[in-house]
C-alpha angles and dihedrals in degrees: 000000000000090000091052091053091049091050092047090049092051091048089053091049093050090048091049090049090051092049093048093047090048094049090047091055092047091051093056125103112257091252092055096049099081094050093046091049091049091052093045090048090062090057094038098113087059097044137048123357102011098064092039090053094048095045091047089051091050092048089050093049092047092054095049 
């Protein structure tokens, strides 16, 4: 049960990080967007969809 709570908390943190990153890119001036996306793309495996996907799979596996 504790593991499930930890996984759920990590999933929520990853979701929040994804939302904040997305909002930050949206708030940029058009001339800044390309460079920001390029910098984020280097970190992409550590941000956004990858942790959300892995944690979702872990949560689904935990429940079954």
